[in-house]
Biopython code that builds the backbone (N, CA, C, O; Angstrom):
import numpy as np
from Bio.PDB.StructureBuilder import StructureBuilder

atoms = [
    (1, "MET", "N", (10.938, -7.791, 14.449)),
    (1, "MET", "CA", (10.007, -7.458, 13.404)),
    (1, "MET", "C", (10.264, -8.351, 12.199)),
    (1, "MET", "O", (11.410, -8.548, 11.796)),
    (2, "ARG", "N", (9.193, -8.890, 11.628)),
    (2, "ARG", "CA", (9.317, -9.753, 10.458)),
    (2, "ARG", "C", (9.667, -8.938, 9.225)),
    (2, "ARG", "O", (9.276, -7.774, 9.135)),
    (3, "PRO", "N", (10.393, -9.514, 8.271)),
    (3, "PRO", "CA", (10.673, -8.783, 7.036)),
    (3, "PRO", "C", (9.377, -8.553, 6.272)),
    (3, "PRO", "O", (8.479, -9.394, 6.288)),
    (4, "LEU", "N", (9.288, -7.428, 5.617)),
    (4, "LEU", "CA", (8.113, -7.080, 4.844)),
    (4, "LEU", "C", (8.137, -7.818, 3.523)),
    (4, "LEU", "O", (9.119, -7.756, 2.784)),
    (5, "VAL", "N", (7.054, -8.515, 3.229)),
    (5, "VAL", "CA", (6.919, -9.227, 1.973)),
    (5, "VAL", "C", (5.804, -8.547, 1.201)),
    (5, "VAL", "O", (4.673, -8.460, 1.677)),
    (6, "ILE", "N", (6.124, -8.068, 0.017)),
    (6, "ILE", "CA", (5.136, -7.378, -0.800)),
    (6, "ILE", "C", (4.722, -8.307, -1.925)),
    (6, "ILE", "O", (5.545, -8.772, -2.714)),
    (7, "LEU", "N", (3.438, -8.562, -1.976)),
    (7, "LEU", "CA", (2.894, -9.434, -2.996)),
    (7, "LEU", "C", (2.100, -8.604, -3.980)),
    (7, "LEU", "O", (1.550, -7.566, -3.612)),
    (8, "SER", "N", (2.034, -9.031, -5.191)),
    (8, "SER", "CA", (1.242, -8.315, -6.189)),
    (8, "SER", "C", (-0.183, -8.826, -6.164)),
    (8, "SER", "O", (-0.436, -10.014, -6.359)),
    (9, "LEU", "N", (-1.113, -7.909, -5.922)),
    (9, "LEU", "CA", (-2.521, -8.262, -5.895)),
    (9, "LEU", "C", (-3.207, -7.930, -7.213)),
    (9, "LEU", "O", (-4.412, -8.138, -7.356)),
    (10, "ALA", "N", (-2.455, -7.420, -8.168)),
    (10, "ALA", "CA", (-3.038, -6.940, -9.415)),
    (10, "ALA", "C", (-3.838, -8.012, -10.142)),
    (10, "ALA", "O", (-4.845, -7.700, -10.778)),
    (11, "CYS", "N", (-3.417, -9.257, -10.061)),
    (11, "CYS", "CA", (-4.092, -10.297, -10.822)),
    (11, "CYS", "C", (-5.125, -11.051, -9.989)),
    (11, "CYS", "O", (-5.741, -11.998, -10.478)),
    (12, "LEU", "N", (-5.317, -10.647, -8.756)),
    (12, "LEU", "CA", (-6.262, -11.345, -7.895)),
    (12, "LEU", "C", (-7.644, -10.725, -7.990)),
    (12, "LEU", "O", (-7.765, -9.524, -8.230)),
    (13, "PRO", "N", (-8.701, -11.530, -7.805)),
    (13, "PRO", "CA", (-10.037, -10.972, -7.750)),
    (13, "PRO", "C", (-10.201, -10.098, -6.520)),
    (13, "PRO", "O", (-9.309, -10.054, -5.672)),
    (14, "ALA", "N", (-11.308, -9.415, -6.408)),
    (14, "ALA", "CA", (-11.537, -8.470, -5.315)),
    (14, "ALA", "C", (-11.537, -9.128, -3.943)),
    (14, "ALA", "O", (-10.836, -10.121, -3.751)),
    (15, "SER", "N", (-12.265, -8.635, -3.025)),
    (15, "SER", "CA", (-12.228, -8.919, -1.597)),
    (15, "SER", "C", (-11.951, -10.344, -1.138)),
    (15, "SER", "O", (-11.099, -10.518, -0.266)),
    (16, "PRO", "N", (-12.608, -11.376, -1.660)),
    (16, "PRO", "CA", (-12.347, -12.702, -1.112)),
    (16, "PRO", "C", (-10.868, -13.076, -1.128)),
    (16, "PRO", "O", (-10.381, -13.660, -0.160)),
    (17, "ALA", "N", (-10.150, -12.760, -2.184)),
    (17, "ALA", "CA", (-8.724, -13.082, -2.238)),
    (17, "ALA", "C", (-7.934, -12.219, -1.269)),
    (17, "ALA", "O", (-6.986, -12.692, -0.641)),
    (18, "LEU", "N", (-8.316, -10.969, -1.147)),
    (18, "LEU", "CA", (-7.602, -10.077, -0.228)),
    (18, "LEU", "C", (-7.769, -10.508, 1.212)),
    (18, "LEU", "O", (-6.883, -10.268, 2.032)),
    (19, "ALA", "N", (-8.872, -11.132, 1.537)),
    (19, "ALA", "CA", (-9.139, -11.525, 2.918)),
    (19, "ALA", "C", (-8.080, -12.484, 3.451)),
    (19, "ALA", "O", (-7.890, -12.587, 4.663)),
    (20, "ALA", "N", (-7.392, -13.184, 2.558)),
    (20, "ALA", "CA", (-6.383, -14.146, 2.981)),
    (20, "ALA", "C", (-5.058, -13.478, 3.353)),
    (20, "ALA", "O", (-4.184, -14.126, 3.927)),
    (21, "PHE", "N", (-4.901, -12.197, 3.035)),
    (21, "PHE", "CA", (-3.646, -11.514, 3.285)),
    (21, "PHE", "C", (-3.622, -10.893, 4.677)),
    (21, "PHE", "O", (-4.587, -10.241, 5.076)),
    (22, "PRO", "N", (-2.529, -11.084, 5.423)),
    (22, "PRO", "CA", (-2.394, -10.444, 6.735)),
    (22, "PRO", "C", (-2.271, -8.924, 6.592)),
    (22, "PRO", "O", (-1.944, -8.409, 5.523)),
    (23, "CYS", "N", (-2.538, -8.233, 7.679)),
    (23, "CYS", "CA", (-2.495, -6.768, 7.680)),
    (23, "CYS", "C", (-1.160, -6.217, 7.186)),
    (23, "CYS", "O", (-1.145, -5.236, 6.442)),
    (24, "ASP", "N", (-0.053, -6.814, 7.575)),
    (24, "ASP", "CA", (1.258, -6.312, 7.145)),
    (24, "ASP", "C", (1.409, -6.371, 5.632)),
    (24, "ASP", "O", (1.993, -5.472, 5.027)),
    (25, "GLU", "N", (0.893, -7.409, 5.030)),
    (25, "GLU", "CA", (1.000, -7.536, 3.578)),
    (25, "GLU", "C", (0.070, -6.563, 2.861)),
    (25, "GLU", "O", (0.425, -6.015, 1.818)),
    (26, "LEU", "N", (-1.115, -6.351, 3.418)),
    (26, "LEU", "CA", (-2.023, -5.356, 2.844)),
    (26, "LEU", "C", (-1.398, -3.967, 2.935)),
    (26, "LEU", "O", (-1.449, -3.195, 1.978)),
    (27, "TRP", "N", (-0.812, -3.652, 4.082)),
    (27, "TRP", "CA", (-0.134, -2.366, 4.278)),
    (27, "TRP", "C", (0.974, -2.213, 3.234)),
    (27, "TRP", "O", (1.096, -1.163, 2.604)),
    (28, "GLY", "N", (1.766, -3.246, 3.057)),
    (28, "GLY", "CA", (2.873, -3.194, 2.110)),
    (28, "GLY", "C", (2.404, -3.009, 0.684)),
    (28, "GLY", "O", (2.987, -2.228, -0.069)),
    (29, "GLU", "N", (1.361, -3.717, 0.310)),
    (29, "GLU", "CA", (0.847, -3.605, -1.055)),
    (29, "GLU", "C", (0.260, -2.214, -1.298)),
    (29, "GLU", "O", (0.500, -1.615, -2.346)),
    (30, "ARG", "N", (-0.495, -1.706, -0.349)),
    (30, "ARG", "CA", (-1.079, -0.364, -0.490)),
    (30, "ARG", "C", (0.011, 0.683, -0.619)),
    (30, "ARG", "O", (-0.044, 1.536, -1.505)),
    (31, "ASN", "N", (0.986, 0.623, 0.245)),
    (31, "ASN", "CA", (2.043, 1.624, 0.229)),
    (31, "ASN", "C", (3.010, 1.454, -0.929)),
    (31, "ASN", "O", (3.664, 2.419, -1.324)),
    (32, "ALA", "N", (3.119, 0.261, -1.481)),
    (32, "ALA", "CA", (3.945, 0.054, -2.672)),
    (32, "ALA", "C", (3.394, 0.852, -3.849)),
    (32, "ALA", "O", (4.156, 1.361, -4.671)),
    (33, "VAL", "N", (2.080, 0.958, -3.925)),
    (33, "VAL", "CA", (1.461, 1.757, -4.988)),
    (33, "VAL", "C", (1.912, 3.209, -4.847)),
    (33, "VAL", "O", (2.299, 3.845, -5.828)),
    (34, "TYR", "N", (1.860, 3.725, -3.626)),
    (34, "TYR", "CA", (2.280, 5.111, -3.394)),
    (34, "TYR", "C", (3.781, 5.294, -3.617)),
    (34, "TYR", "O", (4.204, 6.308, -4.172)),
    (35, "ALA", "N", (4.574, 4.337, -3.195)),
    (35, "ALA", "CA", (6.028, 4.436, -3.383)),
    (35, "ALA", "C", (6.375, 4.483, -4.864)),
    (35, "ALA", "O", (7.207, 5.288, -5.283)),
    (36, "GLU", "N", (5.746, 3.633, -5.653)),
    (36, "GLU", "CA", (6.013, 3.595, -7.091)),
    (36, "GLU", "C", (5.617, 4.901, -7.775)),
    (36, "GLU", "O", (6.169, 5.260, -8.815)),
    (37, "ALA", "N", (4.648, 5.611, -7.178)),
    (37, "ALA", "CA", (4.178, 6.872, -7.754)),
    (37, "ALA", "C", (4.953, 8.079, -7.228)),
    (37, "ALA", "O", (4.696, 9.210, -7.642)),
    (38, "GLY", "N", (5.907, 7.844, -6.311)),
    (38, "GLY", "CA", (6.772, 8.927, -5.859)),
    (38, "GLY", "C", (6.443, 9.557, -4.523)),
    (38, "GLY", "O", (6.891, 10.669, -4.247)),
    (39, "TYR", "N", (5.675, 8.882, -3.687)),
    (39, "TYR", "CA", (5.332, 9.435, -2.369)),
    (39, "TYR", "C", (6.544, 9.442, -1.446)),
    (39, "TYR", "O", (7.330, 8.495, -1.438)),
    (40, "CYS", "N", (6.695, 10.513, -0.667)),
    (40, "CYS", "CA", (7.761, 10.625, 0.333)),
    (40, "CYS", "C", (7.202, 10.186, 1.682)),
    (40, "CYS", "O", (6.382, 10.887, 2.274)),
    (41, "PHE", "N", (7.634, 9.051, 2.158)),
    (41, "PHE", "CA", (7.122, 8.516, 3.415)),
    (41, "PHE", "C", (7.624, 9.314, 4.605)),
    (41, "PHE", "O", (8.750, 9.810, 4.612)),
    (42, "LYS", "N", (6.768, 9.428, 5.608)),
    (42, "LYS", "CA", (7.094, 10.190, 6.815)),
    (42, "LYS", "C", (7.348, 9.292, 8.022)),
    (42, "LYS", "O", (8.068, 9.680, 8.942)),
    (43, "THR", "N", (6.760, 8.094, 8.025)),
    (43, "THR", "CA", (6.916, 7.201, 9.171)),
    (43, "THR", "C", (8.182, 6.359, 9.019)),
    (43, "THR", "O", (8.638, 6.100, 7.905)),
    (44, "GLN", "N", (8.729, 5.946, 10.131)),
    (44, "GLN", "CA", (9.909, 5.079, 10.116)),
    (44, "GLN", "C", (9.603, 3.783, 9.375)),
    (44, "GLN", "O", (10.442, 3.265, 8.639)),
    (45, "ARG", "N", (8.399, 3.267, 9.576)),
    (45, "ARG", "CA", (8.012, 2.019, 8.920)),
    (45, "ARG", "C", (8.021, 2.183, 7.397)),
    (45, "ARG", "O", (8.555, 1.336, 6.682)),
    (46, "GLY", "N", (7.436, 3.261, 6.913)),
    (46, "GLY", "CA", (7.389, 3.510, 5.474)),
    (46, "GLY", "C", (8.762, 3.743, 4.883)),
    (46, "GLY", "O", (9.087, 3.225, 3.815)),
    (47, "ILE", "N", (9.567, 4.530, 5.585)),
    (47, "ILE", "CA", (10.919, 4.823, 5.107)),
    (47, "ILE", "C", (11.771, 3.555, 5.101)),
    (47, "ILE", "O", (12.536, 3.317, 4.166)),
    (48, "ALA", "N", (11.633, 2.747, 6.146)),
    (48, "ALA", "CA", (12.403, 1.499, 6.215)),
    (48, "ALA", "C", (12.006, 0.534, 5.098)),
    (48, "ALA", "O", (12.858, -0.155, 4.538)),
    (49, "ALA", "N", (10.729, 0.485, 4.781)),
    (49, "ALA", "CA", (10.243, -0.456, 3.777)),
    (49, "ALA", "C", (10.516, 0.010, 2.344)),
    (49, "ALA", "O", (10.841, -0.802, 1.477)),
    (50, "PHE", "N", (10.384, 1.321, 2.096)),
    (50, "PHE", "CA", (10.437, 1.812, 0.724)),
    (50, "PHE", "C", (11.511, 2.864, 0.465)),
    (50, "PHE", "O", (11.884, 3.100, -0.685)),
    (51, "GLY", "N", (12.005, 3.492, 1.517)),
    (51, "GLY", "CA", (12.974, 4.567, 1.346)),
    (51, "GLY", "C", (12.322, 5.800, 0.738)),
    (51, "GLY", "O", (11.141, 5.790, 0.389)),
    (52, "ASN", "N", (13.105, 6.853, 0.619)),
    (52, "ASN", "CA", (12.606, 8.092, 0.032)),
    (52, "ASN", "C", (13.540, 8.630, -1.048)),
    (52, "ASN", "O", (13.450, 9.798, -1.425)),
    (53, "ALA", "N", (14.427, 7.788, -1.541)),
    (53, "ALA", "CA", (15.437, 8.250, -2.496)),
    (53, "ALA", "C", (14.824, 8.832, -3.773)),
    (53, "ALA", "O", (15.343, 9.809, -4.313)),
    (54, "GLN", "N", (13.757, 8.258, -4.249)),
    (54, "GLN", "CA", (13.149, 8.718, -5.505)),
    (54, "GLN", "C", (11.804, 9.420, -5.275)),
    (54, "GLN", "O", (11.004, 9.540, -6.202)),
    (55, "CYS", "N", (11.556, 9.877, -4.059)),
    (55, "CYS", "CA", (10.246, 10.476, -3.779)),
    (55, "CYS", "C", (10.146, 11.891, -4.352)),
    (55, "CYS", "O", (11.143, 12.598, -4.497)),
    (56, "ARG", "N", (8.911, 12.277, -4.672)),
    (56, "ARG", "CA", (8.658, 13.606, -5.242)),
    (56, "ARG", "C", (7.471, 14.305, -4.602)),
    (56, "ARG", "O", (7.317, 15.514, -4.773)),
    (57, "PHE", "N", (6.619, 13.581, -3.863)),
    (57, "PHE", "CA", (5.387, 14.152, -3.333)),
    (57, "PHE", "C", (5.317, 13.965, -1.820)),
    (57, "PHE", "O", (5.296, 12.836, -1.329)),
    (58, "SER", "N", (5.282, 15.076, -1.083)),
    (58, "SER", "CA", (5.218, 15.022, 0.375)),
    (58, "SER", "C", (3.794, 14.836, 0.880)),
    (58, "SER", "O", (3.584, 14.306, 1.971)),
    (59, "ASP", "N", (2.826, 15.263, 0.100)),
    (59, "ASP", "CA", (1.419, 15.147, 0.482)),
    (59, "ASP", "C", (0.802, 14.013, -0.323)),
    (59, "ASP", "O", (0.826, 14.028, -1.553)),
    (60, "ILE", "N", (0.257, 13.044, 0.372)),
    (60, "ILE", "CA", (-0.296, 11.868, -0.303)),
    (60, "ILE", "C", (-1.413, 12.247, -1.266)),
    (60, "ILE", "O", (-1.661, 11.531, -2.236)),
    (61, "ARG", "N", (-2.092, 13.365, -1.012)),
    (61, "ARG", "CA", (-3.162, 13.820, -1.908)),
    (61, "ARG", "C", (-2.623, 14.300, -3.248)),
    (61, "ARG", "O", (-3.368, 14.380, -4.225)),
    (62, "ASP", "N", (-1.341, 14.618, -3.300)),
    (62, "ASP", "CA", (-0.721, 15.094, -4.544)),
    (62, "ASP", "C", (-0.153, 13.971, -5.410)),
    (62, "ASP", "O", (0.252, 14.211, -6.547)),
    (63, "VAL", "N", (-0.122, 12.765, -4.887)),
    (63, "VAL", "CA", (0.463, 11.635, -5.620)),
    (63, "VAL", "C", (-0.449, 11.287, -6.806)),
    (63, "VAL", "O", (-1.624, 10.974, -6.614)),
    (64, "PRO", "N", (0.086, 11.341, -8.019)),
    (64, "PRO", "CA", (-0.740, 11.030, -9.182)),
    (64, "PRO", "C", (-0.916, 9.518, -9.339)),
    (64, "PRO", "O", (0.045, 8.792, -9.591)),
    (65, "LEU", "N", (-2.141, 9.065, -9.187)),
    (65, "LEU", "CA", (-2.443, 7.646, -9.341)),
    (65, "LEU", "C", (-3.386, 7.449, -10.518)),
    (65, "LEU", "O", (-4.283, 8.258, -10.756)),
    (66, "SER", "N", (-3.172, 6.379, -11.238)),
    (66, "SER", "CA", (-4.089, 6.021, -12.323)),
    (66, "SER", "C", (-5.406, 5.556, -11.705)),
    (66, "SER", "O", (-5.480, 5.279, -10.508)),
    (67, "ALA", "N", (-6.428, 5.477, -12.525)),
    (67, "ALA", "CA", (-7.727, 4.981, -12.052)),
    (67, "ALA", "C", (-7.581, 3.554, -11.519)),
    (67, "ALA", "O", (-8.202, 3.184, -10.522)),
    (68, "ARG", "N", (-6.757, 2.767, -12.194)),
    (68, "ARG", "CA", (-6.531, 1.384, -11.751)),
    (68, "ARG", "C", (-5.863, 1.344, -10.380)),
    (68, "ARG", "O", (-6.261, 0.569, -9.510)),
    (69, "ASP", "N", (-4.834, 2.196, -10.189)),
    (69, "ASP", "CA", (-4.154, 2.234, -8.892)),
    (69, "ASP", "C", (-5.070, 2.755, -7.796)),
    (69, "ASP", "O", (-5.030, 2.262, -6.669)),
    (70, "ARG", "N", (-5.900, 3.752, -8.114)),
    (70, "ARG", "CA", (-6.866, 4.268, -7.129)),
    (70, "ARG", "C", (-7.839, 3.172, -6.694)),
    (70, "ARG", "O", (-8.142, 3.029, -5.509)),
    (71, "ALA", "N", (-8.317, 2.414, -7.657)),
    (71, "ALA", "CA", (-9.240, 1.319, -7.356)),
    (71, "ALA", "C", (-8.552, 0.252, -6.506)),
    (71, "ALA", "O", (-9.147, -0.285, -5.571)),
    (72, "LYS", "N", (-7.315, -0.047, -6.831)),
    (72, "LYS", "CA", (-6.539, -1.045, -6.075)),
    (72, "LYS", "C", (-6.356, -0.591, -4.635)),
    (72, "LYS", "O", (-6.576, -1.365, -3.703)),
    (73, "VAL", "N", (-5.953, 0.669, -4.449)),
    (73, "VAL", "CA", (-5.763, 1.212, -3.097)),
    (73, "VAL", "C", (-7.085, 1.193, -2.336)),
    (73, "VAL", "O", (-7.117, 0.816, -1.165)),
    (74, "ALA", "N", (-8.168, 1.594, -2.984)),
    (74, "ALA", "CA", (-9.479, 1.621, -2.323)),
    (74, "ALA", "C", (-9.890, 0.225, -1.863)),
    (74, "ALA", "O", (-10.413, 0.066, -0.760)),
    (75, "GLU", "N", (-9.660, -0.775, -2.692)),
    (75, "GLU", "CA", (-10.000, -2.149, -2.325)),
    (75, "GLU", "C", (-9.152, -2.628, -1.153)),
    (75, "GLU", "O", (-9.661, -3.291, -0.250)),
    (76, "ILE", "N", (-7.878, -2.302, -1.162)),
    (76, "ILE", "CA", (-6.998, -2.696, -0.053)),
    (76, "ILE", "C", (-7.436, -2.005, 1.231)),
    (76, "ILE", "O", (-7.479, -2.633, 2.289)),
    (77, "VAL", "N", (-7.758, -0.726, 1.150)),
    (77, "VAL", "CA", (-8.214, 0.024, 2.333)),
    (77, "VAL", "C", (-9.490, -0.601, 2.900)),
    (77, "VAL", "O", (-9.624, -0.740, 4.116)),
    (78, "ARG", "N", (-10.424, -0.978, 2.026)),
    (78, "ARG", "CA", (-11.655, -1.636, 2.493)),
    (78, "ARG", "C", (-11.332, -2.950, 3.202)),
    (78, "ARG", "O", (-11.908, -3.259, 4.246)),
    (79, "GLU", "N", (-10.403, -3.724, 2.625)),
    (79, "GLU", "CA", (-10.057, -5.000, 3.245)),
    (79, "GLU", "C", (-9.325, -4.785, 4.571)),
    (79, "GLU", "O", (-9.538, -5.530, 5.527)),
    (80, "GLU", "N", (-8.470, -3.775, 4.628)),
    (80, "GLU", "CA", (-7.808, -3.460, 5.904)),
    (80, "GLU", "C", (-8.848, -3.122, 6.965)),
    (80, "GLU", "O", (-8.720, -3.548, 8.113)),
    (81, "ALA", "N", (-9.864, -2.370, 6.599)),
    (81, "ALA", "CA", (-10.921, -2.011, 7.549)),
    (81, "ALA", "C", (-11.693, -3.263, 7.992)),
    (81, "ALA", "O", (-11.987, -3.432, 9.175)),
    (82, "ARG", "N", (-12.014, -4.130, 7.034)),
    (82, "ARG", "CA", (-12.728, -5.380, 7.383)),
    (82, "ARG", "C", (-11.902, -6.251, 8.319)),
    (82, "ARG", "O", (-12.449, -6.920, 9.196)),
    (83, "ASN", "N", (-10.581, -6.243, 8.133)),
    (83, "ASN", "CA", (-9.690, -7.075, 8.947)),
    (83, "ASN", "C", (-9.285, -6.411, 10.256)),
    (83, "ASN", "O", (-8.599, -7.022, 11.075)),
    (84, "GLY", "N", (-9.705, -5.161, 10.459)),
    (84, "GLY", "CA", (-9.337, -4.448, 11.680)),
    (84, "GLY", "C", (-7.874, -4.040, 11.695)),
    (84, "GLY", "O", (-7.284, -3.899, 12.766)),
    (85, "CYS", "N", (-7.282, -3.848, 10.525)),
    (85, "CYS", "CA", (-5.874, -3.461, 10.439)),
    (85, "CYS", "C", (-5.708, -1.998, 10.849)),
    (85, "CYS", "O", (-6.595, -1.171, 10.643)),
    (86, "ARG", "N", (-4.566, -1.710, 11.425)),
    (86, "ARG", "CA", (-4.197, -0.336, 11.771)),
    (86, "ARG", "C", (-2.796, -0.095, 11.295)),
    (86, "ARG", "O", (-1.954, -0.993, 11.324)),
    (87, "ASP", "N", (-2.538, 1.139, 10.848)),
    (87, "ASP", "CA", (-1.182, 1.505, 10.391)),
    (87, "ASP", "C", (-0.204, 1.414, 11.469)),
    (87, "ASP", "O", (0.977, 1.686, 11.256)),
]
sb = StructureBuilder()
sb.init_structure("model")
sb.init_model(0)
sb.init_chain("A")
sb.init_seg("    ")
for serial, (resi, resn, name, xyz) in enumerate(atoms, 1):
    if name == "N":
        sb.init_residue(resn, " ", resi, " ")
    sb.init_atom(name, np.array(xyz, "f"), 0.0, 1.0, " ", f" {name:<3s}", serial, name[0])
structure = sb.get_structure()
C-alpha cells in the first residue's frame, strides 16, 4: 500500500483542479476535514491514516463543520463520484 499523501485543496479552484487528484488523495483530503473536527474513524484505513487519539464524535453526522468545510467536503464528494472513487 502506498503512503497516504494529504494535499491541501483549500486554495484550489473547484472541480477542474480536483479532477487531477487520484482517488486516494481525494479520500485523504475529505477525511482530513473530519479528522481535524474530531471524528472517530471506524475503518482500519481511517484509523491508520488519522488515528483516533483526539476524536470526540462517533457519528459523522455529529461532527461540527463550518460552512467552508461542508462546501469543501461536498466538492470532494462530487469529484470522487465523477472519478468513480470508492471508499
